[in-house]
N, C-alpha and C positions, 0 to 999 in steps of 0.2 A: 511551522505549525504554531498556532496560538494556544496558550494554556487557558485563556479566558473562555467562558462558556455561557454567554447570555441566554436567557430562557424567556418564555412567555410569548405573547402574541405581538412581537415586535417585527418590523419589516427589516429583513437582512438583505444585503446585496453582495458583499465581497466574497462570500463563500460559494456563490453559484458557479461562475465561470471566470471570475476575476475581471469581469467586464462591466461592473457596476449595474448588474441586473437586479431588480427587486422582486422578491417572492415572499408572500406571506407564509408563516409557519403553518397556517391552517390548510395549506395546499391550494394549488391552482393549476390551470392548464400550462403546458410547457411554453415558456416565452420564447420568441425568436432570438437568435444570437445576433447581437449588434455587429454590423459590418459583414455578415455572412450572407451572400446572395443565395436565394432559393435555388435548389438544384445544384449546389456547389459540389466540388470534388469531395469535400469533407462529408457532405450529406450522403453521397453515393458510397463512400468508404464505410460510414457507420452502418448503413443498411446492409452491407455485405460482410460485416465484421464477424470474426470468430472470437469466441470467449473461452473455449475449452477444447482440449483434445486428450484422448487416452494417453497417459504418460508412457514413455518408452520403458522406464524401469517400473516393474509391478509395484503397486503401492505398498504391499506387504513386505517388499524387499528394500524399500527406500531407507537410506541412511540419513536420519534427521539430526544426528549428533555433530557430524563433521561438515566442513565446507563442501561445495559441489565437487564431485569426482573430477580429477584432473586439474583442479584449481591450483594456481601458483601460490595461493595464500594459505597459511596454516595458523591455527590457534597457538602453536608453539613457536612461531617465528616473529622476530622483530623486523618490521617492514621499513626499508630505507627508501626515501623519496625526496624530491626537491620541490619546495613551495612554488606554486604558480599563482600569479595575481589574476584572479578571475572572479567575476561577480557571483555572489551566492544570495539565496533568498531564505525565507522562512525564519524560524526562531531556534532551530536545532543548530548548535555550533558545528560548523563544517568548513572545509576548504578543499581546494583542488591541489593535487600533488603529482609530480611526474616521476614515474618509476625509472630505474636504470635502463630499461628497454625502450623508453620513450613514451610508453602508454601513460595517459593522464587519467587518474581516478579521483573519485570524490571520497574524502575521508570525513566521517562523522565521529565526534569524540565527546567525552565527558562522563565520568563515573557516576554522576548523580542524575543522568538523563535517562528516564525510563523508555524513551523512544528507541534507543539503540537495541536493547534485547527484544523489545516488542516487534520491531521491524525485522530483525533477523528471524525470529520465530514465525512471524506471519508469512514472510516470503518463502521460507523453507517449506512450510505447510502447503501453501498454494502451489508451489512447483511440484511437490510430491503428488498432489491430487490431480494435476493436469491443467490448472489455470495458469495463464500467462503471468509472469512476474519478473521483476528485476532480481538481481542476485546481491545478497549482503554477506560479506565474508568477515568472520571473526579473526583477529590477529592478536598476538600477545601485546604488541605496542606498535606505534608508528613513530619512526625517527625522521623528523622533517628537517632537512637542511635549508637554511634561509628563512625559516618560519619566524614570524614575530611571536612573542610569548602568548598572545591571545589572538590567533589568526582570524577568527570569526569577527571579533569586534574591530580588528584592524581593517578587514575588508569592508565592513559596513561603514566605517569611518571614511574610508577612501571613496566609496560610492557616493556618500553624501557631500563630501568636501573637496575631493580630488587632491588633497594635501598629502602626498606620499611621504614626505619627510617627517610629518607629524604622526600620521596614522601607522607607519611602519617603523617608528622609532624603537630601538632595542633589538632589531633584527639585523643579522649580518650573514653574508653568503657562506662563511666558513663555520657558522655556529649551527648546532643541531638541537632542536627542541623535541623532547620525547613525550608522546601522549600515551599513557599506559592503558587507557580504556578506550579503544577505538574500533570502528568497523569500516570496511571498504565497500563502496557501492559500485557495482557494474550494471548499468542499465541494459535492459533487453535491447539487442541491436535492432535498429530499424529507423526509417525516416518518419519523423513525426508528421501526422496529418492534422492540420488545423486551418481554420479560416482566418483566425486572428491569433496573435501571439499568446502563448500560455493558456490556450482555451481548454484543452482536455475534453472531457465529456461528463455530463451530469447524469445521475441515475434515472431521472425522469425521461431521458432520451433513449433508454434501452428499448422502449417499445418500437423504435424506428428500425431495429434490426429485423431483417426480413429473410426467412429461410428460402423463399422463392427467388431471391436475388443473390443467393450464395452465402447468406449470413447464417449465424448459429440458429439452432432449433429453439423453440419456446422452452423446452426442457432445460437446455444448456443455459439459456439466459436466466431462467428462474433459479437454477442451481447457483449461478454467480450471485444473484440477489440474496439468496439464502445464505451463501457463504459470507457475504458482507455482514449480514445480521449476526451470524455465528461469531465472527471476529469482533463485532461491535465497532465496525469501521465508521465511526460517527463523523470524523473530520473529512467529509467526502465532497468538498467543493470541487468544481470542475477540474482545476489543475492537479488535483490529487488522483486523477485517472488519466490515462493516456491512450491515444489511438495512433497506431503505427503501421507502416508498411515494411515487412521484414525483408532482409536481403534476398534478392532474386525475384521479388514479386512485383517490382515496378514495371509499369507498362509504358510503351513509347508515348502514349497520349497523356502521360502524367497520372494516370489512374493506378490502381493497385489490384493485383489478382487475389491477394489474400490479406486484407487488413485485419489487425488484431486489436482488441479492446482489453485493457488490463488496468488493475488497480496499482497505484504507486503511492509512495510516501505513507507507509502503513505503520508509522510509529504510534499513532493514537488508536491502538487496538488492545484487546484483552482487558477491557475495562467496561464502563468508563471510569476515570477519564483516560488514563494510560497505565497499562500494566497493573491493574487493580484486581487482585484475586477475588476479594469479597464481592465486589459489584459484578464482576464477570460471572461468577458462579451463581449469584442470585438473580441475574438479569434474565428477562424472558426472551425467548426466541419469537414467540407468536403474540400478536395482539389478540387474535382469536384462533386457537388451535383447531377448532371444529371446522372452520372454513379456510384454514391455512392463510390467514391474513397476517402480513408482517408490516411493521412500522418502526421507525426510529424516532418518533416524535417525543419519546420520553428521554432521549439521550441529549447530550450537549448539542447546541445549535438547533434543537427542535427537529432533528432529522436531516437538516441541511438539504441537499438535493435529492435525498432518498425519500420519495413519496410513498405513501401507503400502497401496498401491492398485494395481490392475491397469487400465491404460489400454486402452480399446477401440480397435480399428483406426479406426473412424470419428472418434474423438476425436484420435488421432494425426494422421490425414490432415487434419482440419480445421485444427488449429494449424499444422501444417507448411505448408499452403496459404496461411495468413495470413502467416507469417514469410517465406516465400520470395518474397513480393511486394515486400519491402523491398530497395532497391538499396544498394550500398556507399556511394553518395553520401548517401543518407538516413541511413544509420547514422553516417557521419561527422558529419552535422548533429546527430544525436541526442546524441552524446557531447560535441561541441564546444558546442552551444547550451545544454546543461544544466550547463555549467561543470565537467564531470568532469575535464577536462584542466588546470584551474587550481586544483584543490583543493590546499591547502597541504601535505598529507601524502603527496603522490604520490611514487612512485619515478620514476626516469628512464624506465623502460620504460612505466609507466602514464601518462606525460605524452604518449605517442605515440598519436595517434588510430588509426593503422593497427593497433596491437596490440589495441585494443578491438574494432575491426571484425573482426579475425581471430578473436578469442575468441568474439564473437557468432556468426559464421558456423560456427565449430567446434561450438557447441552446437546450432545448427540441423542440422548434419550428423549429429550423434548421433541426432536425432529421425528424420531421413530414412533412416538406415541400419538402424533398428530394425524389428522386426516381420517380416512382417505380424502384427499383434496378434490374439490369439484373442478371440472375442466372448463367450466363456463366462466365468463367474466373477463374484464380487460386485464392485460398483463401488467 
């Protein structure tokens, strides 16, 4: 993710789908995806996509402090793994590492990086509420055998030059490099559905989801939109969302019985820009609370792929009902357990868990006091 945030009426292309599409920040009709034939399998999957289901664990009973139940990772454990040379993207320091059981996981590291605790908190919250999400696990440290001292820089160097001897200088198979502030990512399992590489989906495409074709209801889609605004998920270019076919849902004809649409790469949340208590607390949910109009035009990237949308009353009520089930104790667990309070760039105010809980409840209150939303208008 980039830390740069150009603003104004500039034409931007790279954040849409990674396909060099151009969209004005003032808004426009959804452009076609380059290289994607009309009526493609990807289009059919998006039309039938689910975005939410009632969580198996009641929201009021969700444990937001710890890693997922049954997880082999623990915040008190030093995780041992072996470095794998595999290309990485973005700007967050990361690398792939093989566990003793053969599983390869993505490790993100760096004590000064606000994206790590933000992504842990965001994914835990989404999972608890029933939205599809990857899993981020907090560990005490990662002990990487064969790692170069700066693996992310080494991998980027190798990708650009192919000079292994130079890029991986200083690493040896029998040496272990310890990363004291790290999280482990496990992607939600499923075959990625896309017409071109790294396509993802853009927020302006959500209108294509059709309940009559097996997709999510308008209320569920609107709840997802409103949740993105709640988190301030401003870095929402196409590759930062994913369309997948979960295990067991593949059809013989190559289609999918139950495609899922989810947000991913959620490090640029709880801001803007990233993990910013003051601006998250002061930020508005609604562009117009009376008509339930939402927009991200005031955020970095001018809203990116998130176009101005009118939330239905059913969508507002659905998300509000989910958020209101969380107790203050659970919210304290969320921010403490994700290490939001120990991030090295915190202010004195944002090191106080009560301030984060207060900001969270303030944003819930904005949703509660809006509306009732009209049911007319385009999604």
